[in-house]
Structures are given as C-alpha cells and as structure tokens.
C-alpha positions, 0 to 999 in steps of 0.5 A: 510526543504526538506525530505531526504526519498526516494520518494518511502516512501513518495508515500507509506506513502500518499497511506496508509494514507488515511482511504478509502485505509486502508479500501480497503487493509483490504478487500484485505488482508482478501480475498487474492486476489479479483477483484474490484466488490468485493472491492466495495461490501465490502467497499460500495464506488462507482466503480470509487472511488474504481478504483481511490484508486486502482490505487493510491495503485497500483502506490505505489507499495502496491497492485499487479494488475493481469489481468485475462481475463476481470477481474483485480484481486487485492492482497497485495504486501507484498515484496514491503510493508516489503522493504519500512516499513523495510528501513524507520525503518532501517533509524530512528533506526539505531544506530549512536553512540556507547554506553559508558556502 
C-alpha cells in the first residue's frame, strides 16, 4: 500500500518520532534560540550525536539554523510546523459527505 501523503509529512513525522529529537526540540523551544553546545549541555548527548539530530530536524524544516559568526543558532520553525501539522489534520478531518441531520 502506497501512502498518498506529501513527502514533507513523512519527513516531519519521521523526524519528530525520535525521543532524542523530541528532547532537543524541548530545549530549543525553552530557550527560543540556542547553539549546539548549549543543546549538548542540556540533553547530555555527544556533540556528533546532537549534530546528527539537528541535521535531521533542519532537513525536515522543523528548526531554523542561523549562522552568527562562527556559531550556528537554532530556533523552532513554527510556520513550517503549523503548515505541516495543519495540512495533515485538514486532510484527515475534512468532511467528505453531508450530514442528513
């Protein structure tokens, strides 16, 4: 069975399914903007592991990565999250027939 869902939904849900990425998102949300070292300190995973998860979250457009000098600052991409989740919800909650009431 093939999924008719847009690829961005698949990437989004695969990215947020992981518990480490959920923790990373919690940290970013609580700080609004934070660099990778700050995330490493809060999540207590190695820097290469954090970088791996940040790349997945960036590729899925869930977070923004902004270069400031030598640092990269991460923040939540609320617009992309709202668009993706909203589109998903609209697809599976829209009325396909009229009620007879």
